[in-house]
C-alpha positions, 0 to 999 in steps of 0.5 A: 832249900827244900822249898827251892826244889819243890818250886823248881820241880813245879817250874820244870813241870810247867816247862814240860807241859807248855812244850805240848802246846804249838803256840809255846814252842813258837814263842819259845823259838822267837824268844830265844832268837831275840836273846841271841840277836841281842847278845850278838848285838851287844857283843859286837857293837858294845864290846861286852862278853857274851855272857854279859850281853846275854845277862843284859838281854835277859834283865831287859826282856824280864823288865828287871833292868840292869843298874850299871849298864847303859847303851853307850851310842844313839844306835844302841839306845835306838836298838834297845828300845825297839828290842824292848818292845819287841821281846818284852811281849814275847818273853811275857806270853812264854811266861804265860804259857809257862804258868798256865802249864803249872796251874792248869796241867790237865786243861790241854788234854780236856781240849783235845779229848772233850767228852 
């Protein structure tokens, strides 16, 4: 449990540092918009409950995958392919910025104030 709390603390600290970067804010906003659009789509077209649709979108964008749900129509499958190509890059770019915030929290300060 202590290990989990320490990891959570590092993650939140990385996110805090990442929010100081305007590129991260743009990536975060685009990722949220992608998650929202996918959630709305799968809720309406596939008839999923909104939390199930959000879960499917999250596991799709992080490339984990969902073993039980497969889109049922050709339209949904085409949307999913486009959704993956558009969203996976955004998601991993956002994760990379959070990782940079964890590993190099003072880098942003030195870039702004070169000595």
